[in-house]
C-alpha positions, 0 to 999 in steps of 0.5 A, a space after each residue: 430591286 433584287 436582280 437575278 444575281 442575288 438569286 444566283 448567289 443564293 443558289 451558289 451558297 446553298 450548293 457549295 454548303 452541300 458540296 463542302 459537307 459532302 467533302 468533309 464526310 468523305 475525307 479519303 475520297 474528296 478529290 473528285 468532289 474538290 474538282 466538282 467544287 472548282 467546276 461549280 465555282 467557274 460555272 457560277 462565276 460565268 453565270 454571274 458575268 452573263 447576268 451582269 453583262 445583260 444588266 450592263 447592256 440594258 443600263 448603257 442602252 438607257 443612258 444612250 437613249 436618254 442622252 440622245 434626247 437632250 437638246 444640245 449639240 452632244 445629242 448628235 454624238 449620242 444618236 450616232 452612238 445609239 445607232 452603233 451600240 450593238 457593236 460595243 464590247 462589254 468593256 466599252 459599255 462599262 466605260 460609259 457606266 463607270 467613267 467616274 469611278 476608275 477603281 471599280 472600272 479597273 477591278 471589273 476589267 481584271 475580273 473580265 479577263 478572269 472571265 475570258 480565261 475561264 470561258 475560253 481557255 477552260 482555266 480555273 479561277 485564280 485564288 483571288 477570285 475564288 470567293 464567288 459568293 462575295 464576288 456575286 454580292 459585289 456585282 449586285 451592289 454595283 447594279 444597285 448603283 445603276 438605279 
């Protein structure tokens, strides 16, 4: 199943190609366009996170609901978690999904810190996060693992 992340990636790829063409054509006056490119990168990075966060919330909701139905002593803990799940941060929700893969979880934690810096402190993306297209594809690949 293709999520909105794939559509977001396609839109980002198309817009960056057009902007890069424009930058090449305007050699001398490309500074403004380069700034637009940085803004575009941040905007799509944040959009990708927003879409991924929604999918994480939905996946955790399903996990908790299923665990709360199991006939075991643990179900009571899952039922309590279900009652308070709205209070859980995205990072805590990612802990539930990626518990078995600390490498992915650690990378997502770093990416989420970049997200917070961009969203709340108006920072540009660091060099290691600038290939937004590849990053969006990685998020899509993670979502495919949910199913």
